[in-house]
C-alpha positions in Angstrom: 12.7 62.1 21.2 14.5 59.2 19.5 12.8 55.9 19.2 15.1 54.2 21.7 14.6 57.1 24.2 10.8 56.7 23.9 11.0 52.9 24.4 13.2 53.5 27.5 10.8 56.0 28.9 7.9 53.6 28.3 9.8 50.7 30.0 10.6 52.9 33.0 7.0 53.9 33.2 5.9 50.3 33.1 8.4 49.3 35.7 7.2 52.1 38.0 3.6 50.9 37.5 4.6 47.3 38.4 6.5 48.5 41.5 3.4 50.5 42.6 1.3 47.4 42.2 3.8 45.2 44.1 3.9 47.7 47.0 0.3 46.8 47.6 1.3 43.3 48.6 1.1 43.4 52.4 2.7 40.0 52.8 6.2 41.5 52.3 8.4 40.8 55.3 9.2 44.5 55.7 5.7 45.1 57.0 6.3 42.7 59.8 9.8 43.9 60.6 10.6 46.1 63.6 14.0 47.0 62.2 15.0 50.6 61.8 16.3 51.8 58.4 19.9 51.9 59.8 19.6 48.3 61.2 18.2 47.2 57.8 21.1 48.8 56.0 23.6 47.0 58.3 22.0 43.7 57.6 22.0 44.3 53.8 25.7 45.5 53.9 26.7 42.4 55.8 24.7 40.2 53.4 26.6 41.8 50.5 30.1 42.1 52.1 30.1 39.2 54.6 32.3 39.5 57.7 33.1 43.2 58.2 34.9 45.3 60.8 32.9 47.8 62.8 35.1 50.6 61.5 34.3 49.7 57.9 30.6 49.5 58.6 30.6 52.8 60.4 32.4 54.4 57.4 29.9 53.1 55.0 27.0 54.3 57.0 28.6 57.7 57.8 28.2 57.2 61.6 30.7 57.1 64.4 32.1 53.9 65.8 30.2 54.5 69.1 26.9 55.0 67.2 27.5 51.9 65.2 28.3 49.9 68.4 24.9 50.8 69.8 23.1 49.7 66.6 25.1 46.5 66.5 24.3 45.8 70.2 20.6 45.9 69.4 21.1 43.6 66.4 23.1 41.2 68.6 20.3 41.2 71.2 17.9 40.1 68.5 20.2 37.4 67.3 20.6 39.0 63.9 24.3 39.6 63.9 27.4 38.2 65.6 30.3 40.3 66.9 33.6 38.5 67.2 37.2 39.3 67.8 39.4 39.5 64.7 41.7 36.5 64.7 44.6 38.8 63.4 44.0 41.8 65.6 42.3 41.4 68.9 41.5 45.1 69.0 39.2 44.8 66.0 35.7 43.5 66.2 34.3 41.7 63.2 30.5 41.7 62.5 28.7 39.1 60.5 25.2 37.8 60.0 24.0 35.1 62.4 21.9 32.2 61.0 18.7 34.2 62.0 20.1 37.3 60.3 20.8 35.4 57.1 17.2 34.0 57.2 15.8 37.5 57.8 17.8 39.0 54.9 16.8 36.0 52.6 13.2 36.8 53.4 13.7 40.4 52.3 15.7 39.6 49.2 13.3 36.9 48.1 10.1 38.7 49.0 7.6 38.8 46.2 8.7 35.5 44.6 5.3 33.9 45.2 3.5 36.9 43.7 5.8 36.9 40.7 5.2 33.2 40.1 1.5 33.7 40.3 1.6 36.6 37.8 4.0 34.8 35.5 1.6 31.8 35.5 -1.1 34.0 34.0 1.0 35.0 30.9 0.9 33.3 27.6 3.9 31.3 26.3 4.7 34.2 23.9 4.6 36.7 26.7 6.8 34.5 28.9 9.3 34.3 26.1 9.4 38.1 25.7 9.8 38.6 29.5 12.6 36.1 29.6 14.4 37.7 26.6 14.1 41.1 28.3 15.4 39.9 31.6 18.4 38.1 30.0 19.3 41.3 28.2 19.2 43.3 31.4 21.3 40.7 33.2 23.8 40.8 30.4 24.3 44.6 30.6 24.1 44.6 34.4 27.1 42.1 34.5 29.0 44.6 32.3 28.3 47.4 34.8 30.9 48.2 37.4 28.9 48.7 40.6 31.8 49.2 42.9 34.6 50.7 40.8 36.5 53.9 41.8 33.8 56.1 40.5 31.1 54.0 42.2 32.4 52.9 45.6 29.1 51.2 46.5 26.1 52.5 48.4 26.6 55.7 50.5 24.1 55.4 53.3 25.4 58.4 55.2 22.5 60.5 54.0 19.8 58.7 55.9 20.8 59.1 59.6 17.9 57.5 61.5 18.9 56.2 64.9 18.8 52.5 65.5 
């Protein structure tokens, strides 16, 4: 195994160890959530894409429009999404996050920040500099990555078909 391959394997192992330790944090909002996996996916897609048609969402999730409609009905009932008429085509319904939905997604996205701050506060200046350098390098190459090009159309959630 080449030196870089060994370093990459060690980094991945360390990342997995860190993830396993973070999973023990029961303050994560997912532990309090009553959302199904499909509902969670809808919220995350709307967070990423913004205002989206029901047909587009159904296609991304690999479900029928009727199935999506039921899932969205439950999210509307919990004030997490808003369903509105498309201003250009009254037959189309647009779905977007409500203010409560945005707050909910923000909690999921930002979960663990307090734990990270606590852990970072325990590192030495030299260790903090190394962590920062590594993160900046990862950000640089991640920005070069095409996460939604023709070969990578974005997440395909059709494999997990739990009901909402």
